[in-house]
C-alpha positions, 0 to 999 in steps of 0.5 A: 908331788902326787897328781890328783889322779894318783891321790884318787888311786891311793884313796881307792886302794886304801878304802878296802883296807879300811873296810877290812880293818873296820870289819875285824874290829866289829868281829872282835866286838861281837866275839867279846860280847858273845864270850860275855853272854855265853859265860853268863847264860851258857851256850844253850840259853844264849841268843844272837839278839842277846849277843847283839844287845851286849855288843851294842849293835843291831841284830842285822849288823851281827848277821852281816858277819855271822849267820847264827849263834853256832857260827859265832861259837865256832869262831870264838872257840877256834880263836881261843884254842889257837891261843891255848895251843900257844900257851902249851909252849910255856906251860909244858916246856921241858923241865930243868932237872934242877927244878923242884917238882913243886915249882914245876907243877905250880908253874904249869898249873898257874899258866893254865889257870891264868888262861882259863880265868882270863877266858872263862868262856873257854870252859863253857864252850869246851865242856858245856852241854849242846855245844856245836859238834865242830867245837866238840871235835876240836876239843877232843883234838885239843885234849889229845894234844895236851895229853901228848905234851904231858907225856913228853914232859913226864917221860924223862922224869918217870922210870916207866913204860910208855903205857904207864906214862900215858896213863899218868898223863891222862890222870894228871889232865883229868885231875886238872880239869876237875880242879879247874871247874872248882877254881872257876866257881870261886873268886879272890882268896877262895879261888887262890885256895882252890888253886893251891889245893889243885897243885897239892893234889897233882904234887902228891900224885906225882911225887912218889912216881918221880922220886928224886929225878927232880930236885926236892923243893925246900919243904921236901929237903931232908933235914941236915943232921946236927954236927 
């Protein structure tokens, strides 16, 4: 059995871990509150007092972890961007040539829309006015990464030059971003209808460019001649 001294030493080792775990929980609590406040009021109108109030803590407790609103936004943005980058792996994975174009477009849009609907603050921080410069820089890098991934996705599907593929990728990303703002402004069935409209726009744009390089979905299969 451990001696009394060994027990005390074990407790001393455990205390920093407990403090660290409590600190991580508090940070997560503050970031969740900040996401709610930024989403409802926008970044510019938000305040550390409002974030502390939403988190159910005193402003003094908040300042133990973050010196100001900008630091909170940067930490929240970094965490969301890491999660978004992980989403690229699923949303923009190479497409099986047997996959109907309609299905490929829908799968990519659904995954990105799901992420943004679960984290509406992401759009607020990435596209809102007066966000910290560091977030703007990170967003620009994220946008470049997204365009590069879309280029890689389109390259085997398009009989086109690298310049044409890059242009097509930029147009796809721009249409998605424009549609996303409309989608996030709706709820329920209305939101679903706008998501479908976004898919339709992307599909109609890509369909003549891709041609028959992806299998046509059921609604695009030529009717079989009658015997």
